N, C-alpha and C positions, 0 to 999 in steps of 0.2 A: 554462419547459421547452422553448421552441421551438428552442433551440440545443443541447440535450443529445444526446450519442451516445458512442462509445468506441474503444479500440484493443486489438488482440490481438497478443501476441508469445509464442511458445512454443518452447522447446527440447526437443524430444521425447526425444532420447537422454539428455541430461544429467539431465533431470527424472525420467525413468523410472528411471535408475540410482539417483538420490537416494532415490526412494520405495522401491526394492528394498532399499537399505541400511537403511531404517527398518523393514523387515519388513511393508510395506503392499502387499497385492496390488491391482493397478490395471490396467485395460485399457490397451493401448498407445495412445499419442497418435500423431497423424500425424508422419511423419519431417520433419526440417528441410526447409523449402521450403513448408510450410503455415503459416507463422508468423502472418500477419495474417488468414488466412481458412481455417484448417484445420478440417475437420469433426470433431466429437468423438463418442465412442460415445453412441448413443441420441439423436443430433441429426441432422436432415436435412443432407445434404451439399450441395455446389453453391455457386455464387458469389452467391446471392441476398443482397440487402441491403435494409433498410427505412429509411424516412424517419424523422425525429425525431417526438416525441410529438404535436406540434401539427398534423400532417397529418391530414386526414379519413380517409385510408386508407393502408395500408402499401404504397406503390408499390415495385415490385421493380426493382433495377438489374442490368445484365447482367454486370458485372465487378467484381471486388474489387481492393483495393490490392495492390501487388507484395509477394512474400514477403520476410521478413527472417530471417536465420539467425544464430545465435550460433556462435562459432568460437574455437579456441585461439589466443591471441596474447600476446606478451610486451610489447606496447606499454603504456607507463605503469606497468610493474612494476619500475622501478628502485628497489630498496629500500635504505635506509640500513643499515649494519652493525648487527646486533642488533635489527632491526625485529621487532615481535611477530608471532606466526603468523597473527593474524586479518587483517593487512593483505594485500590482494589476494585474500583468501578469504572475506570478509564485507563488510558495508556499513561501511567504516572508511577514513578518510584517516589521514594522519600525525598529526592533531591531535584527531580526534573519531571515536568508534565508536558506531554504533547498537546497542543491546543488545536492544531489544524495540519492537514497534509493533503496534497493534491498533485496529480500528474495530469497535464492538460495540453490542449492544442489551441493556439490562437490563429485564427484565419482572418485576413483583412477583408473588410466589407467591399472594397473596391480594388480593381487591379492596377491602380496607379502606383506611385512611389510610396515609400514608408511614411511620408508626411506630405501634406499639401499646403500650399501657400495661402494664408488668410488675406482677406481684403483689408483687415484692420492694420493700423499703423501704430507703433509705439512712439508716443510723443516725447519720450525721454531719449530714445536712441535714434528716432526717425528711421527705423528699420522695419520691414514687414514682420509680422508675427507669424510663427509657424504653429499650426494647430495639429496636435497628434492625430494620427490616423486611427480610425475606429476598427476594433477587432471583434469578431465573434469568438467566444471562449467555449470550448468543449472539454468537459471533464471526463478523462478516462477512468480515474479512480479519485475518491474524495472522502476524507474524514473531516467533518465539520466540528466547530466548537460546541461543547456540551457543558451543562452545569449539573452534574449528579448531586443528589441529596442523600442524607443518611438513610432515608427510607427506601432508596433504590437497591435492588439486589446486587450482590457482588458478581463480577464477571465469571462465566463458566471457566473451568480449568481443562487443560489438555496436557496429558503426560508428555513431556518433552522428548522422551525416548522414542515416541512414535514418529517423530519427524527428523531424527538425527540424520537419516540417510538422505534427506532432501537438502542438506546444507554441508558446507565444508567441514571435514573432520580433522584436518591438520592443525598446526599451531594457530591459535586464534580463532578456531572454529567454534561452532555453537556449543558443543559438549564442554570444551575447555572453558569457554566464557561462563557457562552456567555453573560449573563446578566452582569457579572463582567467585561468582555472585556479584552483587546481592541478588537473591532470587526474586525479590519483588520488582525487579527492573525488566523482567522477561515477559514478552507478549507475542501472541500469534494473531495476525489479521488475515481474514479471508475476504478477498475483494471479488465482487461481481463487476467486472470491468465493462464499461460502455464503449463498444466499438462501432457505434452507429454513425460516426462522423464520416463525411466524404473526404477521403484522403487523396492527396495529389502530390506529385513530385514538384513542389513549388518552393522556391527559396525564400519566399516571403512568409511562409508558414513557420510558426515558432512552436517547438515542442519543449515544454519545461516542467519543472517540479518546484513547488513551493511548500514550505513547512514552517511552523511556528511553535515555540516552546516557552515555558516560563519556569522560574525558580526563585526561591527566597535567598539564594546565594549569588554573589557576584563572581563569575568565573568565565573562562573561555572554554567553549565546547568544540569538539571535533566530531563530525558526522561521517562515518564510513558506510557507503552503500555498495554492497556486493551483489552483482547479478550472477545467479548460479544456474547451471544446467546439469541435470542428473547428479546433483549434489556437489558439483565441481565449480569453482569460481571461474567465471568467464571474463568479467571486467569489474573494476572497482573505481569508485569516485570518492575522494576525500575532501571535505570542506571544513573550514574553520569559521566560527562565528563568535563575535563579541557581544556582551550583554549591553542592553539599554535599559536604564531605570525608568519605569513607567508605572504610575499609580501604586507605588509601594512594592513593586516587584521587579525582578530582572527578566527582561523579555529577549528572546533570540529569534531572529527572522532570517530564514534562507529563502530569498525571494527570486522567483523566475530563474532558477538555476537551469541552464540548458541541458536537455536530455542528450545523452551521448548518441553518436551515429549508429552504434550497434543496436541500441534499443529502438531507434527510429526505424531502422531496416526491419527489425523483428516485428514491430507493430504492422508495418506495411505487408510483410509476408503473411502474417497471421490474418490480416483483414482480407487478403486475396483468396483464402481457403473458402470453398463454396458452401460448406455447412458448419453450423456452430458446434456440432459434436466433434468435428475435425479440429476446430480451434481448441476445444477443451482437451482433446487428446494431446495436442501439442503442448498445451499449458500444464499437462500432467506433471512434467518434470522441470518446470520453470519456476524458480523461486527467487526471492530477493531477501537479503539479510542486511538490516540497518543497525549499526551500533553507534550510539552517541556516548562519548566519554568526556571526562574532564581533561582538558589538554595538559594540564600541569601535573595532576596526580595519577592520570591514566585510569581512574576509577570508572567503571561502567555505570552510566546514568540511565540509559535505556537500551534494550536490545529487542528489536522487533523483527519477527519472521513473517514475511508476506507470501501468501499463496493466492492463486488466481483461477477464475473461471469467467466465462463470458456471460454478461447479463442478458436475460431474456425478458426483462421487465420494461414496461413503458416508462417507468420512473427513473431509468438510467442507472448510473453507478450506485452500488450499494456495498455494504460491508458488515462484518461481524467481528468482534474483538474477544479474544480469550486470554486468560493468564496461562503461562507455561509453568508447570510444576513437575516435581518428581516425588511421587508418594512413596 
């Protein structure tokens, strides 16, 4: 944990408008210009920052990182004729679209075993039937399915050079990946994570990540997820998924992938901090880079940079999506 911390990016106007369209009442976020260090409602303001967990005390720093703003840009929006409406309006390249993403905690509703014996009997086998145990599911972060139309605005853009230092710079790093392209496959997601769950050291608790994608092509995808601290890779998880043909498209599902022990410990330590501004200061230099590639051609299909802050909303986990560009 000595190297863990995070990043904050916020687009006040766009995100606030998005929430209004969904009928959610929400306090105003700071306007653009408070991207990396904007104070949130109910949270102490100012440029204070705290050291990572390993320090004996939370020493304060006098200044924060420079602000980052999202803006309207047509860079990277050259669409082919007949391009579907989600291109440029959601996490989607010309070859792969993310449908859903979530990191979650499943807590059993009862303290017994992972399944309980039903009183029913299978008359084919004459054996008791086992009924799955019921779980409460808490979403730390979540991107749900959406169906953009051509009338919806394009995603705001963020200059990728403003976040280079938050991600690995060595071979296979964000800069090298972007230079290689394709540029329409690069996105930035700001999560407001919901840490309101009651966390316990219980072996029956399941921490997982699920994601779903679709494509018009039949291929095998590889998803690499790198946890980064202060721009350096700490741990990486690589998964391979095969396509399933459903309703005229190829669907890829990574379902209930276990969260690594490193991340579970990090969430617990973050949760134990007494104030949300302390959590956000730790998250200042904590980022995640997900790269989805075609396993056979090694072509980048999606590259998503994730940055985090703690949600103060009663509506739980929220997010905002940007396109990464280099004007």
